[in-house]
C-alpha positions in Angstrom: 13.3 76.6 25.8 12.8 74.4 28.7 13.9 75.7 32.1 16.6 73.6 33.8 15.0 71.1 36.1 15.5 71.2 39.8 17.7 68.3 41.0 15.5 65.7 42.9 16.7 65.0 46.4 16.7 61.3 47.0 15.6 60.2 50.5 18.4 58.8 52.6 18.4 55.0 52.6 17.2 53.5 55.9 19.8 51.3 57.4 18.7 47.9 58.4 20.2 46.6 61.6 22.6 43.8 60.8 22.1 40.7 62.8 25.3 38.8 63.3 25.8 35.7 65.4 28.5 36.4 68.0 31.6 34.4 67.0 31.8 33.0 70.6 28.2 31.9 70.6 28.3 28.2 71.3 26.0 25.4 70.1 26.0 21.7 70.5 23.8 20.6 67.6 25.1 17.0 67.3 24.4 16.0 70.8 28.0 16.5 71.5 29.1 17.2 75.1 32.1 19.2 73.9 31.5 22.8 72.9 31.3 23.4 69.1 31.3 26.9 67.7 28.7 27.8 65.1 31.3 28.0 62.3 32.7 24.5 63.1 29.1 23.2 63.3 28.4 24.7 59.9 31.5 23.1 58.4 30.5 19.8 59.9 27.0 20.0 58.5 28.4 21.0 55.0 30.8 18.1 55.1 28.0 15.7 56.1 25.8 16.9 53.3 28.5 16.6 50.7 29.3 13.1 52.0 25.6 12.1 51.7 25.4 13.5 48.2 28.5 11.5 47.2 27.1 8.3 48.6 23.7 8.8 46.9 25.5 9.3 43.6 27.6 6.2 44.0 24.5 4.2 44.9 22.5 5.5 41.9 25.4 4.8 39.6 25.7 1.2 40.8 
């Protein structure tokens, strides 16, 4: 009969440092004088992209 195998010890997973943008980090990506937080800037960029897509679709349909 086979002898019971020794349990294999798994090496501990190496933790990767998590890089997070500070929520109070401020950028002005649109040449705006007023302060825009990164999340607001992202929302604006997403909205602009969606708007552009919609316009293109309308132009292609016409």
